[in-house]
C-alpha angles and dihedrals in degrees: 000000000000118000108213092200114114093001127139115231135194115193127181123212084020105141096087144000119023091344093060090042092056089049093054090044096054094045090052089054090054106269113175096222140345125207108210110207118191144129091231103093099179093048094043096050089046092054093047092052092048094050096043088051091052105037103023141273118314094010090120134024127187114217118188104233137169098195092208091065140056086276088087097059088043090054091055091048092049092050093046091049092052101036104025094230145011123235103183133026120190111195098202103143112114147131135213109216127124096176118133096251097044109037095090090054088050090053092047091051104036096038117014098038094041091051092045091052091049092050092049090046095046091048090052098044104036116115092220087064093047095266132141098241120244149168134283119192117193119194114227129161141236088253087069088068102053142036112260124169100209103069110023097161096045089046089050091054092052093047087053092051092049096047092043092052093048091049099043089044093049112134088248089065099036092053089060104036105030088222114132115210117195134179123215116199113200125202118214108318131189099249135118091272088080092051116108087231088067105022122078140150139230091234112043090200088066096054095091088049091051094047090049091049091050090053088058096054124077112256112213128209123256086242090063092048091051094048091051092050091050092051091050088053091049100042112015123118119222111274092023126136121213126201119210113179143142097011090293128130118283114267130203103229097177092113089057093049091044090050094050092046088050090048091052093045094045091048092050093044094047091047090052093049092047093048090050090051091050092047089052089048092053092049090051092048091047091055091045093050091057089054094054094033095241119145107261093221092055092045094052096044095051091061125074112248115245092237099046091133111114130159118240090241089059092048090054092047092054092045096054101036111126115247117229120203108210092199114114092001123140114229134195113192127181123213086021105142096085145004120015094349092057090045089055089049091055095041097054094044086051087056091051106266112174096225141347124205107208112208120191143125090234101096100177094048091041095055092042090054093047092052092047094050096043089051091051104038104024138276118310094013091121132022126190114218115187104230138167099198093208091066140056087276086085096063089038089058093051088050093050091049095048090048092053102036105026096230145011124235105181133026121190114194099203102144111113145131136210110217126123095174114134098249093046111034093091091056088048090057092045091053102034097040119012097039092042091050088044093053092045091051091050093047093045092052090049097047105036117113091220088064092046093265129141096242117246149172133281119191117192120195113227127159143235083254086073091063104053141030112266116178097200099064108030095158097043088048091051092051093052092044088054090050092049095048095043092052093047090049099042090044092049113135089248089063097037095052089059103037105030087222116133118212117195131178124213120205110197124193120216106319129187100251135119091271087081091052115112085231091063102025121086140166136212092228113045093197089066097057097096090050089049094051090046090050092048090052089060092055123083109251112212127208125256086242091063092047092051094046089051091051093050093050088052090053090050099041112014122119117223110273093022126134123216126202120208114181145145094009090292127133118283114265131199102230094177092115091054091052091043091052092049093047088048089049092053094044094048092048093051095044092047088050093052092046093048092049090046089053092049090053 
């Protein structure tokens, strides 16, 4: 339980709407001071004057703050200088706009700034740094819990917020720092976010469908949202997630999320164990067949595989997945000069790809790979293009490839890093999330049939870290959750039916690449590095070849919106049914809860 009385608060996006409501509510409950951070100067100053007149001088202070700039850190410094400490941070600032010219700003506000604010707050509050402990509240959304086709980028940002909060707030971290981290998922709320002046979509043709869908959902009041947020502050355990929807009492849905994470984890682990058993059985049968002079193939096929258990939904998915012939296709692959990316380049050329554009910052490796492949497969089969995916070089690489080849059939967004270290995590978000989404948007616009394109395929590299709560890498986990959720939403059948562009997510387990090197790997909390290294040693580490083979299989067989797991040197598996089941479990649990509470009222 957290007593709000005499606590110092810092709240972003706090000059109006839910943020201003929370400011008023905590002062009403006896908060010592509230720092009101917002870009709205007129509203912020008016709120400051109103509250100081009502509750006493210096109870509230407005600080003009664009959370995507150095204003944010300056606001923390100003508050600490005046108050000496901060007890509770509410990261409420956010926008909902997937439109082409705005979505990067949306990622910067909803993800990068929220994580930055959480990192600053965690460093200030944590007891291992001499802090008093404290609370961080991060505002997510109900769309971070389920797959929806209309706002894939906004949904990705809120999935990132949810996963980051669950990982940073994990009991392993809380036990050391004394800093609670709580996620609040709002349902549709009557704020400016829903106004057409602020709301927009990636695909304008889907705007009427989104507006119609929103009409069907209950729209709660700001007062209900505020009340739910305050309850989460007062009662929430670290790592918990609270749902506030339909003007109903706030509900801690952490057990639902834990059950679905456990369901995903157990299904994946059981699958790995079963496939390992099958692999051992096949090896045994092969050896036995040689002893009795029976053809190995015949011997294996006449026996029932150990893991012959499949759900009917999985069977249907495999039966109806579109087949993609790699032969004569034009590929563009990021992070492709080495590692998994280079492996995929070689594999698709071996299968007869017409051309592969190799995008990477590694000039020496890229040029060497280009020369090797053109010597082996023929001139102009491969072309290295120096490309930092976080810059305008990405769009230029697309333009260069289109100019030379006329079209692109398959894009593999493989570029990524794994480093939560303070000086690097923003770059990690820029590469793993913003650049991947940007590449997907460019590819989708070029390929989509409604724009006169040929259709095509986008493969986005996520990770097993996007499927489960891992306390050691909260930011990396957040980026991979965003990739997974974005891909599932953009690849949703509603979008695929119109565009002809498949979008597939790959979840790799621990793979023997440079990402695992201590030169590349970094953690947010350096004290945890030994534990991280020990934990990683316990996990199976698959070869690059296995990861490449799985990616190629997903390209050839994957349905749009599907997710493929490649782990422990075992065959790739389409785990879409597992994700669909867990999303359905979350959704049904939430809807049933709402219906039951409405009935009680």
